[in-house]
C-alpha positions as CSV (number, residue, x, y, z in Angstrom):
1,M,115.5,-32.4,29.4
2,V,118.4,-30.6,28.9
3,G,117.2,-27.7,31.0
4,V,116.8,-29.8,33.9
5,G,119.8,-31.4,33.4
6,K,121.8,-28.1,33.4
7,A,119.6,-26.9,36.6
8,A,121.1,-30.2,38.3
9,E,124.7,-29.0,37.5
10,Y,124.0,-26.1,39.6
11,G,122.7,-27.8,42.6
12,I,119.1,-27.3,41.4
13,L,116.6,-30.3,41.3
14,I,113.6,-29.6,39.6
15,R,110.8,-32.3,39.8
16,N,108.9,-31.7,36.8
17,G,108.7,-29.6,33.3
18,D,105.7,-27.4,34.5
19,A,107.9,-26.1,37.6
20,L,110.8,-25.4,35.0
21,Q,108.4,-23.4,32.7
22,Q,106.8,-21.4,35.6
23,A,109.8,-20.4,37.2
24,G,110.7,-18.0,34.4
25,R,107.3,-16.3,34.5
26,L,107.9,-15.5,38.4
27,T,107.2,-11.8,39.2
28,T,107.5,-12.1,43.2
29,V,109.4,-14.2,45.3
30,V,108.4,-14.5,48.8
31,L,111.4,-15.6,51.3
32,D,110.9,-17.1,54.7
33,K,113.2,-15.4,57.0
34,T,114.5,-17.8,59.5
35,G,116.8,-20.5,57.7
36,T,116.3,-19.1,54.4
37,I,117.5,-15.5,54.9
38,T,119.4,-16.0,58.0
39,Q,121.3,-19.0,59.3
40,G,118.5,-20.7,61.2
41,H,120.7,-21.1,64.2
42,P,119.9,-18.4,66.8
43,S,121.9,-17.3,69.8
44,V,121.0,-15.6,72.9
45,T,122.3,-12.2,73.1
46,G,120.9,-10.6,76.1
47,I,119.1,-11.2,79.3
48,V,116.7,-8.5,81.1
49,A,115.5,-9.7,84.3
50,G,113.1,-7.9,86.6
51,R,113.5,-7.2,90.3
52,S,112.5,-10.5,91.6
53,F,114.8,-12.6,89.3
54,S,118.5,-12.8,88.4
55,D,119.8,-13.4,84.8
56,N,120.7,-17.2,85.6
57,E,117.3,-17.5,87.5
58,L,115.4,-16.0,84.5
59,L,117.3,-18.5,82.0
60,T,117.0,-21.3,84.2
61,L,113.2,-20.8,84.1
62,A,113.0,-20.2,80.4
63,A,115.3,-23.2,79.5
64,S,113.7,-25.6,81.9
65,V,110.2,-24.7,79.9
66,E,111.8,-24.9,76.3
67,Q,113.9,-28.0,77.0
68,G,111.4,-30.0,75.0
69,S,111.2,-27.5,72.4
70,E,112.0,-28.1,68.6
71,H,111.8,-24.2,67.6
72,P,115.1,-22.7,67.0
73,L,114.9,-19.9,69.5
74,G,113.9,-22.7,72.2
75,E,116.9,-24.6,71.1
76,A,119.0,-21.6,71.3
77,I,117.8,-20.8,74.9
78,V,118.7,-24.6,76.0
79,E,122.1,-24.3,74.4
80,S,122.9,-21.0,76.3
81,A,121.9,-22.7,79.5
82,K,124.0,-25.7,78.9
83,D,127.0,-23.7,78.1
84,K,126.5,-22.0,81.8
85,S,126.1,-25.6,83.2
86,I,122.6,-24.7,84.4
87,V,120.6,-27.4,85.9
88,F,117.3,-27.9,84.3
89,R,114.1,-28.1,86.5
90,D,111.2,-30.3,86.1
91,I,107.9,-28.8,84.5
92,E,104.3,-30.0,84.1
93,N,101.4,-29.4,81.7
94,F,103.7,-28.1,79.1
95,D,101.8,-26.5,76.1
96,A,103.2,-25.0,72.8
97,M,101.0,-22.4,71.1
98,A,102.3,-22.1,67.4
99,G,103.4,-18.7,66.6
100,H,103.0,-17.5,70.0
101,G,105.2,-19.5,72.5
102,V,104.9,-22.0,75.4
103,S,103.2,-22.4,78.8
104,A,103.9,-24.6,81.8
105,Q,103.7,-25.3,85.5
106,F,106.9,-24.6,87.3
107,D,106.9,-25.2,91.0
108,G,103.2,-24.5,91.3
109,Q,103.5,-21.4,89.3
110,H,102.0,-20.7,86.0
111,V,104.9,-19.7,83.4
112,L,104.3,-18.2,80.0
113,F,107.2,-17.8,77.5
114,G,106.8,-16.2,74.2
115,N,106.1,-13.0,72.3
116,A,104.0,-9.8,72.8
117,R,100.9,-11.5,71.1
118,L,101.1,-14.3,73.8
119,M,101.3,-11.5,76.5
120,S,98.3,-9.7,75.0
121,L,96.1,-12.8,74.8
122,N,96.7,-13.3,78.4
123,N,96.1,-9.7,79.6
124,I,99.7,-9.3,80.7
125,D,101.0,-5.8,80.6
126,T,104.5,-5.4,78.9
127,G,104.6,-1.5,79.0
128,A,107.4,-1.6,81.6
129,F,109.8,-3.1,79.2
130,L,108.8,-1.1,76.0
131,V,111.8,0.9,75.6
132,I,114.0,-2.1,76.0
133,T,112.1,-4.2,73.2
134,S,112.1,-1.0,70.9
135,E,116.1,-0.9,71.1
136,M,116.2,-4.8,70.6
137,A,114.1,-4.6,67.5
138,V,115.9,-1.7,66.0
139,Q,119.2,-4.0,66.3
140,A,117.2,-6.7,64.7
141,Q,116.9,-8.7,67.9
142,I,114.2,-11.1,68.5
143,H,112.9,-10.9,72.1
144,M,110.7,-13.0,74.2
145,F,108.8,-12.4,77.5
146,I,108.7,-14.6,80.5
147,A,105.6,-14.1,82.8
148,V,105.1,-15.7,86.1
149,D,101.5,-15.8,87.4
150,G,100.3,-13.1,85.2
151,E,103.4,-10.8,85.7
152,V,106.6,-10.2,83.2
153,T,109.5,-11.0,85.0
154,G,112.0,-10.4,82.3
155,I,113.1,-10.6,78.5
156,I,115.5,-13.0,76.7
157,A,117.0,-11.5,73.5
158,A,118.3,-13.6,70.5
159,S,119.8,-12.9,67.3
160,D,119.8,-15.1,64.0
161,P,122.6,-13.9,61.8
162,V,121.7,-13.3,58.1
163,K,123.4,-15.6,55.8
164,E,126.5,-13.8,54.2
165,A,125.3,-14.2,50.7
166,S,121.6,-13.3,51.3
167,K,121.9,-9.5,50.7
168,E,123.7,-10.1,47.5
169,A,121.4,-12.8,46.2
170,I,118.4,-10.7,46.9
171,A,120.0,-8.0,44.7
172,V,120.6,-10.4,42.0
173,L,116.9,-11.5,42.2
174,R,115.8,-7.6,42.1
175,K,117.9,-7.1,39.0
176,T,116.2,-9.8,36.9
177,G,112.9,-8.1,37.7
178,I,111.6,-10.1,40.4
179,K,109.9,-8.3,43.5
180,V,111.3,-9.9,46.8
181,V,109.3,-10.1,49.7
182,M,110.2,-11.3,53.2
183,L,107.5,-13.4,55.2
184,T,108.0,-13.8,59.0
185,G,106.3,-14.3,62.2
186,D,108.8,-11.8,63.8
187,N,107.1,-8.5,64.9
188,A,106.8,-5.5,62.7
189,A,110.1,-3.3,64.2
190,T,112.4,-6.1,64.2
191,T,111.3,-7.4,60.5
192,E,111.8,-3.8,59.5
193,A,115.2,-3.7,60.7
194,V,116.2,-7.1,59.0
195,A,114.5,-5.9,55.7
196,K,116.4,-2.9,55.6
197,Q,119.8,-4.7,56.3
198,I,119.2,-7.3,53.2
199,G,117.3,-4.9,50.8
200,V,114.0,-6.5,50.0
201,D,111.3,-4.8,48.4
202,D,108.6,-5.6,51.1
203,F,108.0,-7.7,54.1
204,I,105.0,-9.4,55.9
205,A,105.6,-9.6,59.6
206,E,103.9,-11.2,62.5
207,V,102.2,-14.1,60.3
208,L,101.3,-17.3,62.1
209,P,102.7,-20.5,60.8
210,Q,99.3,-21.4,59.5
211,D,98.8,-18.4,57.8
212,K,101.7,-18.4,55.7
213,S,100.1,-20.1,52.8
214,V,97.2,-17.5,53.0
215,E,99.6,-14.5,52.5
216,V,100.9,-16.5,49.2
217,E,97.4,-16.7,48.1
218,K,96.7,-13.0,48.7
219,L,99.6,-12.2,46.5
220,Q,98.4,-14.5,43.8
221,Q,94.9,-12.9,44.0
222,Q,96.6,-9.7,43.0
223,G,97.6,-11.1,39.7
224,V,101.1,-12.0,40.4
225,T,102.8,-15.1,39.7
226,V,104.6,-16.1,43.1
227,G,107.7,-18.3,44.0
228,M,107.9,-19.3,47.7
229,V,111.3,-20.2,49.2
230,G,111.3,-21.9,52.5
231,D,112.8,-24.6,54.6
232,G,110.5,-25.6,57.6
233,I,107.7,-27.8,58.2
234,N,105.4,-24.6,58.7
235,D,106.5,-23.3,55.4
236,A,105.2,-26.7,53.5
237,P,101.8,-25.1,52.9
238,A,102.8,-21.9,51.6
239,L,105.4,-24.0,49.0
240,A,102.6,-26.1,47.9
241,Q,100.3,-23.0,47.5
242,A,102.9,-21.0,45.4
243,D,103.3,-21.2,41.8
244,V,106.5,-22.5,42.4
245,G,108.0,-23.9,45.7
246,F,111.6,-23.7,46.3
247,A,112.8,-25.8,49.3
248,M,116.2,-25.1,50.9
249,G,118.3,-28.4,50.6
250,G,119.2,-28.4,54.3
251,G,115.5,-28.0,55.1
252,T,112.8,-30.5,56.5
253,D,111.8,-33.5,54.4
254,V,108.3,-32.1,54.6
255,A,109.1,-28.8,53.1
256,I,111.1,-30.6,50.4
257,E,108.2,-33.0,49.3
258,S,105.9,-29.9,49.2
259,A,108.2,-27.9,46.9
260,D,108.7,-28.2,43.1
261,V,112.4,-27.3,43.3
262,T,114.9,-28.2,45.9
263,L,118.1,-26.1,46.0
264,I,120.7,-28.5,47.1
265,R,123.3,-25.9,48.1
266,G,121.0,-24.0,50.3
267,S,121.7,-20.7,48.5
268,L,119.4,-17.8,47.7
269,F,121.7,-17.5,44.4
270,S,120.0,-20.7,43.4
271,V,116.7,-19.1,43.1
272,S,117.8,-16.6,40.5
273,D,119.9,-19.5,38.7
274,S,116.4,-21.4,38.5
275,I,114.9,-18.1,36.7
276,T,117.6,-17.9,34.4
277,I,117.7,-21.5,33.3
278,S,113.9,-21.4,33.1
279,R,113.8,-18.4,30.9
280,A,116.7,-19.8,28.8
281,A,114.9,-23.2,28.4
282,V,111.6,-21.6,27.5
283,R,113.2,-19.3,25.0
284,N,114.7,-22.4,23.4
285,I,111.5,-24.3,23.2
286,R,110.0,-21.5,21.5
287,Q,112.6,-21.5,19.0
288,N,112.2,-25.0,18.2
289,L,108.5,-24.7,18.0
290,F,108.7,-21.8,15.7
291,G,111.6,-23.4,13.5
292,A,109.7,-26.7,13.4
293,F,106.5,-24.8,12.4
294,I,107.9,-22.9,9.5
295,Y,110.0,-26.0,8.5
296,N,106.9,-28.0,8.2
297,S,104.8,-25.4,6.7
298,L,106.9,-25.2,3.8
299,G,108.0,-28.9,3.6
300,I,104.7,-30.5,3.8
301,P,102.7,-28.9,0.9
302,V,105.9,-29.4,-1.5
303,A,105.8,-33.1,-0.5
304,A,102.1,-33.0,-1.1
305,G,102.8,-32.2,-4.6
306,I,101.6,-28.2,-4.6
307,L,104.6,-27.2,-7.1
308,F,103.7,-30.0,-9.5
309,P,100.9,-28.2,-11.5
310,F,103.4,-25.2,-12.1
311,T,106.7,-26.9,-12.5
312,G,106.1,-30.4,-12.7
313,L,108.4,-31.0,-9.5
314,L,107.8,-33.9,-7.1
315,L,109.8,-34.4,-4.0
316,N,111.3,-37.5,-3.9
317,P,110.3,-39.7,-0.8
318,V,113.8,-40.3,0.1
319,I,114.8,-36.7,0.3
320,A,111.5,-36.0,2.0
321,G,112.4,-38.4,4.7
322,A,116.0,-37.2,5.1
323,A,114.6,-33.5,5.3
324,M,112.1,-34.7,8.1
325,A,115.2,-36.2,10.0
326,M,117.0,-32.8,9.6
327,S,114.2,-31.1,11.2
328,S,114.5,-33.4,14.2
329,V,118.1,-33.0,14.3
330,A,117.9,-29.3,14.1
331,V,115.6,-29.2,17.2
332,V,117.8,-31.6,19.2
333,S,120.9,-29.6,18.1
334,N,119.2,-26.3,19.3
335,A,118.2,-27.9,22.4
336,N,121.7,-29.0,23.3
337,R,122.8,-25.3,23.0
338,L,121.5,-24.9,26.6
339,R,124.4,-27.2,27.6
340,L,126.6,-24.2,27.2
341,L,124.7,-21.7,29.1
342,K,126.8,-19.8,31.9
343,I,125.0,-18.1,34.4
344,S,126.2,-14.6,35.4
345,R,125.3,-12.7,38.7
346,D,126.7,-9.3,37.6
């Protein structure tokens, strides 16, 4: 109870005692990239149009297709178009494909807007833009292709800045002996660039939203205790699958409901704080159990008269009752020492 209260002081809401206990046993923490490591508010950083389209025409096409999207990248494109006072066009037969992109009919033309996997699934060649996309990936930019009637007509690049404290928070986690893995649907090259920037131990890229929980399960099958940190609807199954799920406070209600721990401040530092508090609480519990066990192992035989045949000594019931009460006082007093816990991130 004191451990849960101490966690609340640090903006960490723990649902149950099992989550508090398990957090200290974690050996691997999986971090969703968008909205957890990054700010979750990408912005358009570049447009590369083909010969038949201008930059504005390409942005008009992409924004018109994405105007009903709830994906952060789609929202970034729509915002960019609004900033340029672009008038949206009507589309038909809109279809969102999770982890790939969207398709729609635009002025009688079939439009695809999404990642390289979407282009590959539709047998669309992206080779002409390979050099450009490689450069974007090295700069940790996310690129999306626009194809009209089976031909790529351009690329729109976006960047989602890393939170200022992410690199330092990950370093603190690693100092506590935790392996940190980044999980994302972005392509491997872009993910690797971000991974180098923030200093994670490993990364898993090009993961479809519905497969995040599968990746967590794969790690568990390797014998590691996994904590998952996420904030989106797509993270909910992975949060539930993990040994301990951490939901960012600013995330979706579904993610928060699926998680064992809610990080109100939305900071990755809260993950290491949770682990520190958990380890301190479990250590305190063991001290209490050990102390109570030894105390009762000595006291009960004496109260039962084990010394009487040798010394004629019997324990007065009043003294025995007082001694038993002192056992409870000792346990409660030791538990309250947790209130003095100060978390250092050095």
